[in-house]
C-alpha positions in Angstrom: 86.7 190.6 140.1 89.0 188.1 138.9 92.8 188.0 139.0 95.1 190.4 137.1 97.6 189.2 135.3 101.0 189.2 135.4 103.8 189.9 132.3 104.9 185.9 133.5 101.4 184.7 132.2 100.6 187.5 129.5 103.9 186.3 128.0 102.7 182.3 128.1 98.9 183.0 126.6 100.7 185.3 124.1 102.8 182.2 122.9 99.4 179.6 123.3 97.9 182.1 121.5 101.1 182.4 118.2 101.0 178.8 118.9 97.3 178.1 117.5 97.1 180.6 115.2 99.9 178.0 113.3 97.9 175.4 113.9 94.8 176.6 112.8 96.9 177.9 109.3 98.7 174.0 109.5 95.8 171.9 109.8 93.9 174.5 107.1 96.5 173.8 104.8 96.8 170.8 104.6 93.2 170.2 104.5 93.7 172.2 101.2 95.6 170.0 100.1 95.2 166.0 101.7 93.6 163.9 98.7 92.4 161.7 101.3 88.7 162.0 102.2 89.4 161.0 105.8 92.2 162.5 105.6 90.8 166.4 104.7 88.0 165.5 107.5 89.9 164.7 110.1 92.6 167.6 109.5 88.8 169.6 108.9 88.1 168.6 112.6 91.6 169.1 114.5 91.4 172.9 112.7 88.0 173.5 113.8 89.0 172.9 117.5 91.6 174.2 117.5 89.3 177.8 116.8 87.2 176.6 119.4 89.8 176.0 122.0 91.5 179.7 121.0 88.3 181.0 121.1 88.1 180.1 124.6 90.9 181.4 125.4 90.5 185.4 124.9 86.5 185.0 126.2 88.2 184.3 129.1 90.9 186.2 129.3 88.0 189.1 128.1 86.1 187.6 131.8 88.6 187.6 134.1 89.8 191.9 132.7 86.4 193.2 133.6 
């Protein structure tokens, strides 16, 4: 059985998810605007990484909630 989150911990995670959403949005926008293929690919990789981290965080929260 997982530990219950405090309000402070929950708010911290909530802020982290908001920042990740912002990063994902910006990386997607920058990859669309980039004209150089290497730069576009770099932003796409950063976007994928940010999405993966966000999914892992949310999945960890689901598991600890059970």
